[in-house]
DRENBAFI-35767 format. One record per residue: residue in three letters; y, x, z of N, C-alpha, C in turn. Coordinates in pm, whole numbers, plus 50000, padded with zeros to 5 digits. Atoms other than C-alpha are relative to their C-alpha. Layout:
N
resn:n.yy:n.xx:n.zz:ca.yy:ca.xx:ca.zz:c.yy:c.xx:c.zz
ALA:Y:X:Z:Y:X:Z:Y:X:Z
...
END
This chain:
153
resn:n.yy:n.xx:n.zz:ca.yy:ca.xx:ca.zz:c.yy:c.xx:c.zz
MET:50124:50028:50063:17873:91806:21259:49982:50107:49871
THR:50039:49916:50118:17720:92056:20975:49966:49908:49890
LEU:50056:50060:50096:17621:91944:20639:49850:50002:50025
GLU:50170:49988:49971:17255:92041:20751:49965:49896:50080
ALA:50033:50103:49882:17267:91834:21052:50027:49839:49943
LEU:49974:50178:50089:17409:91512:20824:49876:50014:49928
ALA:50121:50022:50079:17128:91575:20596:49872:49950:50080
ALA:50099:50052:49922:16871:91540:20868:50003:49853:50032
TYR:49961:50114:49969:17034:91203:20929:50012:49905:49907
ALA:49975:50083:50104:17060:91086:20587:49937:49858:49986
GLY:50087:50119:50030:16796:90825:20597:50058:49905:50096
LEU:49935:50109:49895:16987:90669:20917:50118:49955:49938
ILE:49884:50050:50067:17311:90704:20752:49975:49858:49895
TRP:49978:50104:50107:17220:90492:20448:49949:49859:50067
VAL:50060:50154:49925:17035:90213:20695:50105:49959:50061
GLY:49890:50049:49905:17326:90203:20903:50124:49962:49895
LEU:49905:50064:50104:17553:90154:20585:49948:49861:49928
ALA:50040:50132:50067:17319:89874:20473:50019:49919:50094
ILE:49973:50108:49895:17350:89712:20810:50156:49961:49988
ALA:49857:50017:50019:17731:89772:20796:50006:49886:49875
LEU:49975:50089:50068:17739:89604:20469:49975:49857:49992
GLY:50032:50132:49970:17541:89318:20540:50064:49937:50102
LEU:49923:50063:49897:17745:89247:20858:50151:49951:49933
ALA:49859:50009:50077:18066:89260:20622:49981:49876:49919
GLU:50025:50134:50087:17881:89001:20388:50020:49885:50085
LEU:50019:50111:49897:17832:88776:20701:50161:49985:50025
ALA:49843:50026:49953:18207:88799:20811:50076:49963:49911
ALA:49916:50037:50081:18348:88781:20488:49926:49963:49866
PRO:50106:50020:50113:18081:88628:20244:50088:49967:49869
GLY:49949:50016:50111:18158:88647:19906:49862:50042:49884
VAL:50118:49983:50085:17799:88725:19767:49996:50143:49911
PHE:49990:49882:50096:17857:89072:19655:49943:50135:50095
LEU:50038:49882:49924:17837:89316:19933:49839:50007:50062
VAL:50134:50022:49972:17479:89177:20006:49899:50107:49892
PHE:50083:49914:50110:17361:89351:19675:50029:50161:50039
LEU:49962:49833:49967:17533:89703:19781:49921:50030:50136
ALA:50085:49994:49868:17361:89639:20140:49826:50035:49943
ILE:50155:49986:50028:16991:89625:19958:50007:50120:49924
ALA:49992:49884:50056:17102:89924:19753:49969:50097:50113
ALA:49994:49870:49925:17191:90142:20038:49868:49978:50106
ALA:50118:50003:49923:16866:90014:20232:49886:50064:49911
ILE:50099:49912:50066:16636:90119:19950:50046:50141:49985
THR:49953:49867:49993:16833:90452:19922:49947:50068:50146
GLY:50022:49950:49863:16784:90482:20306:49833:50032:50022
VAL:50155:49993:49974:16399:90406:20272:49970:50150:49920
ALA:50026:49877:50082:16376:90664:19974:50033:50128:50066
THR:49949:49896:49949:16573:90923:20181:49893:50048:50133
PHE:50112:49963:49911:16293:90877:20455:49887:50032:49962
ALA:50133:49970:50075:16005:90888:20206:49992:50163:49953
LEU:49978:49876:50079:16152:91190:20030:50117:50087:50102
PRO:49859:49936:49892:16375:91416:20325:50040:50106:49897
ALA:49935:49878:50095:16429:91685:20028:50074:49942:49913
LEU:49923:50053:50092:16634:91442:19860:50149:50042:49996
SER:49874:49946:50012:16972:91592:19746:50090:49898:50021
PRO:49879:50089:49983:17293:91420:19842:50032:49926:49873
LEU:49962:50009:50128:17366:91421:19475:49896:49875:49946
LEU:50112:50107:50027:17012:91214:19403:50013:49893:50083
GLN:49965:50120:49900:17104:91008:19695:50096:49914:49956
LEU:49928:50069:50068:17404:90894:19536:49965:49934:49892
ALA:50052:50040:50125:17254:90858:19202:49887:49864:50030
SER:50083:50118:49941:16999:90637:19395:50059:49870:50011
PHE:49943:50106:49963:17236:90416:19547:50069:49940:49865
ALA:49926:50060:50140:17437:90388:19199:49902:49904:49931
GLY:50104:50081:50074:17116:90284:19030:49938:49869:50048
TRP:50063:50117:49932:16979:90033:19295:50122:49918:50004
SER:49896:50100:50056:17337:89885:19284:49995:49931:49897
ALA:50013:50060:50145:17331:89832:18946:49909:49908:49965
ALA:50134:50089:50016:16985:89675:18948:50016:49889:50088
SER:49997:50135:49935:17047:89439:19226:50092:49944:49976
ILE:49904:50120:50035:17369:89302:19116:49955:49960:49873
ALA:50029:50086:50134:17233:89240:18759:49889:49900:50050
ILE:50068:50100:49975:16931:89083:18925:50059:49875:50071
GLY:49930:50107:49946:17172:88879:19153:50071:49911:49902
ARG:49907:50070:50100:17375:88795:18863:49930:49913:49926
ARG:50092:50052:50057:17073:88665:18659:49970:49887:50122
TRP:50052:50125:49908:16964:88446:18980:50107:49900:50007
TYR:49910:50120:49990:17294:88292:19011:50029:49940:49868
LEU:49980:50077:50123:17311:88193:18656:49885:49906:49989
ASP:50140:50090:50032:16937:88069:18646:50030:49880:50113
TYR:50012:50099:49918:17001:87878:18980:50142:49972:50059
PRO:49904:49998:49938:17359:87810:19041:50032:49913:50127
VAL:49989:50059:49877:17504:87696:19382:50071:49868:49977
ALA:49926:50143:49997:17573:87311:19418:50130:50023:50058
THR:49859:50027:49975:17945:87218:19448:50036:49872:50038
ALA:49923:50147:49987:18107:86901:19560:50120:49996:49916
ASP:49905:50003:50090:18399:86998:19353:49999:50132:49884
PRO:50030:49887:50121:18277:87215:19026:50131:50043:49922
LEU:49873:49937:50048:18649:87247:18908:50095:50051:50091
LEU:49894:49949:49903:18780:87397:19220:50091:50113:49982
ASN:49908:49895:50022:18870:87717:19087:50063:49987:49847
ASP:49959:50024:50113:18948:87582:18741:50113:49920:49989
ARG:49839:50075:49996:19327:87477:18759:49999:49922:49860
GLY:49929:50064:50110:19368:87400:18413:49869:49890:49938
SER:50107:50117:49994:19045:87179:18392:50022:49879:50070
ARG:49962:50079:49907:19148:86996:18684:50123:49903:49962
LEU:49854:50067:50064:19481:86887:18484:49944:49906:49906
ILE:50024:50089:50113:19267:86706:18212:50031:49855:50054
GLY:49991:50129:49993:19363:86337:18187:50148:49955:50077
ASP:49854:50018:49928:19740:86395:18387:50065:49978:49879
ILE:49906:50039:50096:20021:86252:18237:50127:50091:50035
VAL:49897:49906:49955:20314:86515:18215:50120:49963:49915
THR:49850:50007:50044:20692:86551:18081:49995:50102:49897
VAL:49938:49885:50113:20787:86773:17767:50108:50032:50060
VAL:49880:49961:49937:21050:86981:17908:50071:50120:49884
ALA:49967:49897:50105:21066:87211:17579:49940:49931:49896
THR:50050:50084:50130:21045:87010:17256:49866:50066:49968
ILE:50109:49941:50069:20698:87042:17121:50041:49997:49841
SER:49964:49988:50136:20773:87147:16752:49912:50106:49938
GLY:50074:49924:50041:20554:87297:16520:49852:50009:50064
GLY:50116:50008:49952:20264:87222:16741:49998:50069:50137
GLU:49990:49933:49881:20385:87420:17029:50131:49990:50095
GLY:49896:50028:49911:20616:87349:17333:49975:50019:50140
ARG:50051:49996:49865:20635:87340:17701:50015:49859:50096
VAL:49991:50128:49938:20547:87068:17956:49995:50018:50158
ARG:49993:49961:49847:20617:87033:18347:49879:49932:50042
VAL:50138:50034:49936:20289:87022:18551:50060:50021:50162
GLY:49953:49950:49857:20403:86969:18923:50096:50055:50015
ASP:49905:49927:49975:20627:87224:18994:50011:50102:49920
GLY:50020:49905:50065:20536:87450:18737:50024:49938:49832
VAL:49985:50022:50138:20587:87479:18343:49893:50058:49946
TRP:50089:49957:50110:20319:87529:18098:50008:49988:49860
THR:49985:50029:50155:20280:87599:17732:49894:49905:49930
ALA:50094:50124:50072:20133:87304:17543:50010:50000:49856
THR:50020:50013:50158:20009:87252:17185:49977:49847:49990
GLY:50021:50119:50023:19994:86928:17031:50085:49951:49904
PRO:49914:50057:50098:20183:86682:16790:50165:50008:50075
ASP:49844:49991:49974:20567:86699:16781:50032:49902:50095
ALA:49943:50096:49899:20724:86538:17084:50136:50063:50070
LEU:49879:49952:49981:21073:86547:17208:50038:50034:50146
GLU:49983:49988:49885:21200:86668:17532:50034:49878:50092
GLY:49992:50113:49930:21167:86416:17811:49866:49892:49949
THR:50119:50092:50037:20836:86248:17647:49889:50019:50065
SER:50123:49999:49918:20552:86162:17842:49876:50013:49917
VAL:50121:49974:50095:20211:86317:17684:49883:50020:50127
GLN:50104:49999:49897:19870:86322:17839:49910:50135:49960
ILE:50077:49856:50015:19659:86667:17893:49857:49935:49945
VAL:50129:50031:50019:19335:86646:17701:49884:50097:49989
ALA:50088:49901:50009:19213:86980:17698:50083:50127:50015
VAL:49963:49870:49957:19276:87357:17784:49933:50095:49895
ARG:50036:49894:50109:19254:87636:17516:50058:50133:50033
ASP:49954:49896:49994:19337:87969:17567:50112:50048:50086
GLY:49904:50011:49912:19552:87908:17861:50126:49892:49981
LYS:49868:50109:50045:19767:87645:17677:49935:49843:50044
LEU:50064:50136:49987:19730:87270:17757:49997:49951:49846
VAL:49996:50094:50103:19651:87051:17482:50012:49861:50030
VAL:49918:50129:49956:19846:86725:17491:49997:49907:49880
GLU:49977:50134:50107:19859:86396:17295:50095:49903:50045
GLN:49882:50098:49966:20114:86123:17279:49889:49888:50068
LEU:50039:50099:49941:20038:85841:17511:49959:49870:49899
PRO:50013:50117:50088:19891:85502:17338:50134:49915:50009
LYS:49908:50084:50001:20148:85278:17244:49960:49864:50075
THR:50046:50124:49942:20156:84970:17470:50112:49867:49943
ASN:49927:50108:50079:20278:84620:17366:50069:49935:50122
END
């Protein structure tokens, strides 16, 4: 098929791409391909309305509408966040707050290492010897902030 023949079907190609992107979003939801599908659909409609639109302008239209639809979608999700039963699902550090962990590299000068499950994390906090149990109170810059456990009588 020649480029001239493809140009005659450009609107259909863009609409077909929009449908394919929409179906891909349904198959693997991630709330991103839908914005590209919207941009492809708008470009397809523009190509039907302006059949002399060059391929370069079609790509520029797709890029512009992609950026616009992503910006609008981003704003939408910031204004109307999706409710979840577990808001810390993808925030492993925050899920650790309150856990009691063991110091594996002495915390000296405010920094050391603690064992969390089967891993070791950098920790900041008051000086503590290896083997001491401490509690995670925050996460800053990828480091766990720990405190000594309160003394029990």
